[in-house]
N, C-alpha and C positions, 0 to 999 in steps of 0.2 A: 576394439582395446578398451580393455579396463584402464579409467583413470585413475583409483584409487591404491592409496599404496599398500603394502602387504602389511604392515602394522596400524592396524585399526585401532589400537587401548592408547597410544603415546599422546598427549597433549602437546602442543607449542612451550617453549621455554622462555619464550621473548617478547611475550604479550605485552605492548602496548597499555599502561592503563588509562591514555586521553583516547576517548572514543571520539571525540570531538575532531580531532588530529591526522584519523583515521577512518573514516568515513567513506574517501573518494567519493563517487559521486552523487551521494547521500548527504553529501555536507551543505550543501543549499536549501535542503529540505526543513534543517534543525532549527527550530525556534517555533514560534506563534504566528497566525496568519488568521486573514479574514478576507469576506466579501461579499456584496449582496447585489452582486452577478452572475449568478449562475443559473444555468436553464438545465430542465429534463424535459426530456420526451418518456413517455412509458405509456405504456399498453392500456386500452379501457376498451370495454363491451361495442362503443359506439366509433370504436378509432382511436389515435394517438393522441394523448393529451399533453400538452407544453404548460411548461410548470414554471415561472419564476423561484428562485431559492437564494438564502441567506444561509453563508457556509462560515464555520469556525473550525478551525483543524490547529491541532498543538504536537508538537516533533519533540519529545527530549530522548537526550542518550540512554541506552544501558550498558552498563560493563558486559567485555569482551564474550562473547561465549563460545565455547568451544565441543564440535563432536569427536573425541579423540584427536585425531593433529586438522581437523577442519575448523577454524578460525573465524567469526563472524565478528563486524563491529554491527552495531544496529541503534535505530530509534525505536522506541514505544510511542505510538498514535491514537487521538483520539480525534474522531470528527461529528461536530454535531452541526444539525443541516436544520432551518425552521423556512416558513414560505412566509410571505408579507400578510398572507391572509387568516392565516390560522396561526396557535399559538404552542399546538401540541407538537411535539418533533416529529417532523418530515422524515428525519433518516438520521441513524446514529451507527456508528464504524468505528470500532477498536481494531486493534493490531501491531505487526511490527514490519518496519523495514529493515532490509539486514543484505550486507555487503562483506563479499568473500575477497580479501584483498591478492590473494595466491592465485584465482583463476577468473577474476572480474565477473564471478554469479551476482546477482542481484535478485533478493528477494524479498515480496509483498505478502505477509499474510492478514488476513481481514475475517471479520467474526461480525455478522449482523444479527439484532435482537430478532429476527422472523426465525429462526431457525436455519441458518443458511453461514458454511465456511470455506475459504478458498485461500489455496497457495499457488500463486503466480510468479515465475520467473523470469529472469532475461541476462542479457551479458550488456557491460558495461565499463568505461577505462575514466578515469579519477577524474577528468576535464570534461568530457562529455556533457553537452549541451543537452540531451534529448535521454530519456529513459521508457524504455517500452517493455511492460510484463505482461506474461500472458497464461492465465489457465483452464485448463479444458476437461469438461466431466468425462472421468471412465477413466485413466490413468491411475497409478498409485502415485507416480510422483507429478505435481506439480497441477492437482486436481480441484474438483468443486465436490463438494458435500452439500445435500440440502435435507429435509423435511420431506415425509414421505406425501404431503399434501403440494408442496411447491414442485417435486418430481412430477407430481400427476396434474397441476395445472397450470405452473408457467418454469417448465423445465429451464433451466442453464445449461447451455450447452456449453458456452466460451465466453469468456473474461479478457478484456483487454485494457489496460490502463496507458497511456501513454501522457508523459509530463515532458514539458519545456520549461527550459529556463532562461530566463531573459535578461540585459545586461543592467537594468534597473534595480533589480534584486526582485523582482516579483517573478513567479513561475505560472503558466498555467496547466490545464489537462484538460486530455477528451475519454471519458471510459464509456466502453460500448461491450453491452453485454448480450448476446444473442440467445433470445427466449424463445421456445417451442411452446407457443400460448394453446392451450386445449380450446377445438373448435376453429382453428385459424390455420389455414392451408400454408401459409410463408413464416418463414421464421421471423422474428420480430427483433429489431436494434435497439435495445435501450440505452438511450445515447445520454451522458452527463457531460455539461463542461461549463470550464471556469477558470478565473483568473485571479490570485490569492496576493495578496498585499502585507506585508510582513507587520505584526503589531508587537512583538516581542521575540528578544533571543532566546536562546537556549541556556539550559544549565549544566553545569558538567555533571559527567556520570557518577553514581556513588563513591565507585571505587577511588576517582580521582579525586573529589572530592576527600575522601579520608587522608589518602596520600599527601594532597595539597595543606591538609589541616597539620599533621604531622611535619611535617617541612618548616 
């Protein structure tokens, strides 16, 4: 059964300008976070490499976004990771987390400056303590797009991110990326894990700040 409405053009008329009040399960991500307890397991010619890493991430609310009748509230994010041994960036990532209150759809978009993007999806309710989003290579919905070299040498077949919120206002994650590495017979699970501690609160989204200033 087609879950979408016949009218694909008319946007909602009752949009709340306060994104922070409408983020559902994403609300606890809003703000700034850091940790020096990250662990990365990545593929190398001689076997898996284990690296400790230092991570900083910020999530800030954006104005409500509509695709016709579909309405999202969301966060823009930036992840920056270093290792204790090197000054150069180990990993950089930007994107959006989006929540559709009408359906419970959760989306994560991601882009990394090595020529790769993905759109991962999951389902959640406002009070959930765990979020899981998945993207797979091939589909035009919730898929993965890579450069020709990455497709040849380190093809990404699947991406899964699981976030767990804790009662002390921290949260942890496990990221698993299934790679087909050229010359290796078995898929490699590239895994990252960390627990993030809050360092700052989020600021209101631009529309909310404008309306607050007017009032």
